N, C-alpha and C positions, 0 to 999 in steps of 0.2 A: 667452362664459359663464364665471363665476368659480364654481369648486366648492371649498368649504371643509369638510373632514371634521369630524364631530362630536367635541367634546372635552369633558371633564368639568370642571366648575367647581372650581378648586383654586387655592391660593396658590402652588403650585409652578410654575416656568417649564417650558413644554411646547414641544417642537419640532413644527412643523405643516407639511405639504406642500400647497400650493395648486396647483389644476389650472385653467389658462385655456384654453378651446376657442373657436376662431373659424374658421368656414367648413371644418370637418372637420379642422383642425390643432389640436394640443394643445401647450401648453407648461406646464412645472412649475417651481415655486420653493418653497424651504424658508425658514421663519423661526421664530424662537423668542419667545414672549411668554407673558404670564400672562393667564389668563381670569378675571375678577372672579367670585368666588363668588356674589355677590348674595345671594339668599334662601337660607337653610340647607336643604339637602336630607338627609333622614334615609333611609338605605337599610337599616341594621341596627342593632340594640341588643343590648347584653349587660349582664347584672348583673356585679358585682365579686365573683367567687368567692373565699371566704376573707376577705372584708371583716370588719373588726373594729369594732364599736361599743362604747361604754362604759355600764356599769351605772350608774343613778342620776345621769345627767348630762343637762342641759338643752341645748336648740337643737342637736340632731343630725339630719342628713338622710342617707338613703341615697344612694349614688351609683350611676351607670350610665355606660357608654361607648356611642359611636355610630360607625358607619362604620368599625369595625376599629381605632379609635385606642385608645391605652393611658390617656391622661389622661381623668379623669372629665369628663363633658359638663356644659355649663352649662344647667341646667334652664330658667332665665329665658329664654335664647336660644332654646332648642327651642320653648317656648311662644309666644314672639314671632314665630317663623316659621310659626305657625298650626297647631301640633301640640298635642295633649293627651297627657300622660304618666300612665299608670296603674301604680301599684305594688300588688302583691299579695303577701301573706306567709302562711306556714303557722301563724303565731301572731299574736296581737292586739298587735303592737309599735308600731303607728302612733298618732299623736295621736288622742285620743278613745277609746283602747283599741280600735282597729279593726284589722282584717286587710287593709284596702285604704286607699289614699290617692292623691291627685293631686299632693301636694307632697313625698312621701317623708319628712316630719318625723316623728321618732320620740317615743315617750313619754319624759318626763323621768325616770321611775322604773322604767326596765327592769331586770328581775332578770338575774343572770348566766345564760348558757345559750346555745343555738343556735337558728337558725330558717333557713328557705329563703325566697327571695323571687323575684318575676318582675317584668320591666318590659315594659309593652306601649305602643307609641306608636301613636296614631291620627291621621288627618287627614280632616276631613269625616265623622267617625264610621266611617271605614274603617281597619282594622289595616293599617299600613305596615310595622311591624317588631315582633317579638316575641322576648323573650330566653328562653334556657333558664333552668332553675331555678338559682339561685346560692345557695351556703351562706354564711351570716354567723354571726359569733359575738359574743355579748355578754360582754365581760370587765370586770372591775373596773379603773377608770382607773389605779389605783395598781399593777397587776400588773407585776411586773418582767419585762421583755422582754430586757434585756441587763445582765449583770454588768460593771461598768466599774471597779471597784477591789477589789483583793484584797490583804489585809495579813496578813503572818505575823510573829508576835512569839514571843520565847522568854526565858527566864531565863538570862542569860549570866554565869557566874562570880559567881552569887549575886545579880545585879541584874536585876530583872523589867522587862518591858516593852521589850526591845531589838527593834527592827525588823529582821527578816532580809530585806533588800531585794533580795538577789541570789540568792534561792532555793537557798541552801546551808544544810544542817543538819549541825552537828557533834555526833556521838555523844559526844565527850568533854567538849565544853564546854556544850552547850546541854540545858536541861531545860524541862519545861512548854512545849513548842513548840505553838502553836496557829494553825491557818489560819482566816481569817475573810473573808467576802465582805461588804464594808461599804457599798458604794455601787452604784447601778445606774440604768438608764434605764427609765422606766415606759411602759405602753402609751399613755398620752396624751402622750408625747414629753418629759416632764420628766426633767431630768438631775440628777446629784448627789443621788439620792434614797436615803435610808437603807434598808438590807435588813434586815429583822428576822427572817424565816423562811427558813432554808436548810438543805440537807442536804449531806453529804460521803461520798465513797467513794474508797478507794484501788483503783487499777487495777493495782497491783503489791504484793500483801500480803507477799510474800516479802522486800521491801525495807523497807516502813514500813506501819503501820496507822494508820487515822484514826478517831476517834469520829464517828458518822453525825450526831450533833446539835451537838455542842460544837466539832467541828473539831480536837480535841486530837490531835497526831501522835505516834506511838510508833515510833521507828526500830527496825528489826529487824537490818539489816546494811547496810554501804557499797554503794552503787548508786544507780541513777536510778529515781524513782518519779513517776507522774502522778496527781494526785488530781482527781476530778470533783466540781464544785460545782453544785447546782441550786437555783434560787430563782425562784418563780413560773414563767413559761414559759421561763426562761433556763437554759442549761447553759454552764459554762465549765470548760476543763481547764487545770491549772497543773502544771509539771513542776519537780521538785526533785532536787538531788544530795545524797545522804547520804554524809558522809565520816567516816572514823575518825581525825580530826586535830584536834588542840587549836587553838583560836583564839589567835593572837598578834598584837600591835600590829605593823603593817607601815609605815604612813605617818602622819605628824603635820604639820598645817598650823596656822598661827596668823594672827590677824587684824592682825598688824603685821609689816612687813618690816625695820624698824630701830627701836631704842629710844634715845631722847635724854633725858638727865636732867641735873639739877644736883644737887650733893652735899648740898644741904638739902632736896631734894625728898622727899615722902612716898612716891613710887614710881609705877610705871606697871602697870596691869592688863593682862594678855595673855590673850586667849581662845584655847584650844587645842582642836582636833578630832582625834581619833584614829581611824584605820580599821585593820581587820584585813586578813589576807591574801585574804579573799573580798570585801573592799570594803564590809563591814558595820561599824557602829559597834563600836569596840574598847573594851570595858570592862576597864580596866587601871589599876593603880596604878603610876605612873612613878617611877623612883628620883629622889632629891634632885638638884636642878640645883646643880652647884658654883659657887662665886664666880667672876664674871668678873674677870680680871686684866689690868692694863695693861702697857705695855712694860717697866716697872720691876718687874714681877712683884708688884704691889700689888693686893690685892682692891679693886675699885671697886664691886661689888655684894655683897649678902649672899647666903648660901646659901639656896635656896629649896626648901621642902617642897611637893610638888604633890599636891593632893587627888585621889582617884580619879575617873576619868571617870564620868559618869552614863549613862543608857540610850541617849543619843544620841552617846556617845563624847566628850562635851565636859566641859572643866574650865577653871578660871580660876586663874592664879597672879599674884603681884605681884612685879615686879623693884624691889628697894629699894637705893638708893645707900649706900655707906659714907661716913659724915660726913668732910669734909676731904680726900677722895680724888678725883683726876680721871684722865682718860685714856680710852682706847678698848680694846675687846676683843671677844670673841665669846661669846655665850651659847649653850650647846649642850644640847639635850634629847635624853636617851638612853634606850635601852630597857634591860631587865634584863641583857642580854648586852653591855652597853657600846657598842652600835651607835649612832651619831649619827642621830637621826630628823629634826632640824631645827636650823638654826644661825641666829642673829639677831645682827647687828652692834649693839654697845652703845657709846654715848658718854656719859661723865659729865663735866660741866663745872662751873665755879665757880658757886655759888648765893648768894654773900654780898652781891652788889651788884645791885639792880634797875636795868635800864637802859631798860625800856619795859614798857607794859602794853597789853594787848588785850582787847576785849570779844568773846568767842567762844562758839560753841554747836555742838553735834553734831547739831542739827536738819537735816533734808533741805532745808527752805526756810523762808522767814519768813511762812508763811501758816498760820493756825490757824482753827478753826471752832467756833463757840459750841455747836453740837449734837453734836459728835463727842467721845465720851468718850476716844477714843485720840489725838485731835489738837486738843485745846482749850487747850494751853499750850506754851510754849517755855522751855527752861532755858538761861540764859546764865551764863557765869563771866567775871570780870574778872581775867585771868591776868597774872602777872609773868614777864618774861623777862630773861635776862643780856644782855651785849653780844654774844654769839655767836648769840643767837637761840634759846637753849635755855630750856625751860620751868622756871621756879623753882617756881611753884605759884599757887594762887588768892590773890587779894588778900583779906586778912582785915579791913582797916579800911574796910569797905563796908557801907551799910545804908540804909534810907529815911529815917533821921533819927540825929543824934548819932554821926556817923562822919566820918572824913576824906573818903571818897568817898560822895556821896549819890545814890541812884537815884530816878528819878521818871518818870512817864508824862505826856506832854503832853496826853493825851486819855484820862482814866481811865474815861470812859463807854464807850470802845471796848476798851481793854485795861488791866487792872490790873497793878500790879507789886509784889512783895515780896521780901524776901531771907530765906532760911531759915537755920537754925543752921549749916549747912555752907558758908555764904556763896555759895550759888547764887542767882541772880536768877530769879525765877518770873514769867513773863508769862502772864496768863490772859485768855481771850477774854471779853468782856462783851457787845458787840453789834457789828454790821457796820460796818466803816470802817477807817481807818488811825490808827495812833498811832506815836509816836517815843519810844523809851526812852533816857533821857539819863543819863550817869554824869558828875557834876560834882564838882570840887575847888574849893571856894569859888565864885567867879563864873565859873570856866573849865569849859567842856564838854570833858571828856577823851575821851569815846566816846559814840557814838550807835547805835542799832539801830531800824530801821523794821520794824513788824510790820503785816501786813494781816490783818484779821479777816473771815471770812465767817460767815454765819448760815444754815445749811441746815435749821434747825429746820422741821419740816413743820407744817402748820396744818390744822385740820379744815375740810373744804370740802363734805362730803356727809353727810347725816344719813338714816337709815332709821327712820321712826316706824311704830309699830303703829296703823294707821288705825282699828282698832276699840277702842283703848284708852279706858276710861271708868271713873270712880269710881262704883261702885253700892252699896258696902258700907261700914259703919263699920269703922275699924281702920287698920292700917298699909297704905300704898299706895306701892310702890317706884317710884323714877324709871325703873328698868330695865324696868318694864311698858310705858313709853311709847317710850323710846329702845332700838332693837334693833340699830343698827350705826352706826359712825362711821368715816369714811375721809378720807384726804388726797387731793389732787388725782392723785397717782400711784396711788391705789387701795389704799394701805397701810392696815391696820386700825389704829384708834385705840381707846382703852379709857376707858370711863366709870368714874369713881371714886366712892366713897361720899360724898364731900364736894361732888360735882356738878362736879368739874374733869374735863378730858379730857387723858389722858396717852398718851405714846408706848409705854408698857410696861403690861402688864396689872396688874402688882403695884404700879404707881404710882411705881416708882423711876426712871422715865424722865423726860421733859421735858414740862411742862405746855404744851399747845398750844391750849387753849380751855376753855370752862366753860359751865355751864348757869345761865341767870338765869330766875327765875320771876316772873311779873307777874300781879297779879289786882286787880280793883275790888271783888271779893265777899269776899275773905279777907284778913286782916290778916297782914303779915309773913310771906309764903309763902317758904319756903326748903327747902333739902335738909339732912336730918340723918341721918347714917349710912345714906345711900342711900334714905331714906323722905322723901316730900313732907309737910311739916308746915306748920301755919299757927298764929297766935296765937288763943287762946281766953282772954279776960280776962287778957291779958298773959303767958300760959304757952304755950309750944309744944305743940301737940296733934296727934294723928292725926285723920282725918276721923271725925265723929260722926254720929248719927242726925239727920236734918233738914238736913245740909249740902247746899247747892245754889248752883251758880255755875260760873264758868269760870276756868281758869288758863291763861295764855299761857306756854308753855315755849319759851324762846329758847335755841338753841345758838349761842354766839358764839366767834369765833376769837381768837387770842392779841392781836390788835389791838382787840378789843372789837366788831367788826362782826358783826351777826346773820347767821348762815349760813342758818339755817331756823327755822320756828316751827310749833309744834303747839298747837292749842287743845284743852285737856283739859276735858271736861265732867264736872261733878261733880253727881250726883243720887242722894243717899243717902236712902232712905225715912225718914220721921219715926218710924217704929216697925217 
């Protein structure tokens, strides 16, 4: 006889000892295997204590767990296994404004508050599991649950808006210091959400005070202070060091590691970023940069006056060559104490003779997009170089006509090209495809640039109509009474304009991606005028008048002219 002990159906592998008996003798063997769970068996049920649901939010369902598990149970699977699930609540929170439900589906317009609920599971009308009462909370979906971004700004050396990124406040240099919680995560899981209401508290008022509503910080003395910020259901603490030390420029970086010019070049711009001893943006006016001298002690660059840095510690200066001078040297940026902050090697070569020309751009790639305001064009320059490969400057004898070098696009329907007064070549996206920009001297092509144009312009693909829209009174009837919503395939909102067009921006400054076309066999010349549906009466555009009767087909079409959706508007205006 084979004896197998009882085992619970589970996905986990179990070790089982078999007993074999024969004529009074027994033998045992062990093996490990999985027992197929088969039909779901419910032994216990629990509500989710502390569950949060959202006020004024559709399609929400209360959850529960079974058999001691932590993850929410699948209601459909429980029902499929032959069970019924009954939810009961202390308040009418369920669909139909009921205190009980078999689906757990909640009202769409729940107010904020709290309620208790219980879950009972039955099989063949017999209770097999019953939960204890669980407390649930109804919160606004936009309630801040976590503060994710905190910003501190100050006026430093008279410049406002300097970010204090390293949590150090200088009693000497900083004024109008303010702490702000700017972004957070909301109860419905959305991130990067703006925080509009918050409060502040100093946990060490002997070091610094803070205004409870504005976040303005008033240092008291040097030391360490922690500020508490509250927003919605979230609390965050940030610690700052208050120092009695003036801010000074400590480091300077530039966007170039070397400067190469020719002596008739207009100069090279250098972007500089300064940091103070605390690692924050240094607001400072740096001393003049002295002329760079060559081995013969001749100045090969002019003296440079550097503008004060902005609230990000940034400024720009231009290195200009001295006409007729050549050589190499080192440009040095110093602080007010004559300490060298950064050194840049400088080479100035002969710029009198052009040896070559190159078509160049600072663009990251050759791809532009019709729809993107930030990436719908590329700027090229046709640059001159000497025989040492040093830049002389932009070619000035260049244009789309009447110039030594002529610029053209081989596919103007894809990319247009123009030359501005600064002799920069501007390529603009027109439609999706590829085009080659050519620079020609006579019949010779001196340089070419291939551009790829994408068109990510969205198009209207979904329309929400008011199913009850109908013209029953004389006077103005706005198109917006019929069309209540417009969306792209991605679900992005689009906006109906007063001329009947559909735009990506509410104010109409975006891209036109569709339009509304009106068709009628009962009314003449039906169209949209300043957002109002009008039709001709004796050749004059008119609003609806007494006795008007008929139908108007309202077609929403995409940018290609394809009909996306149609609404038939009935017009039944009484004769009197």
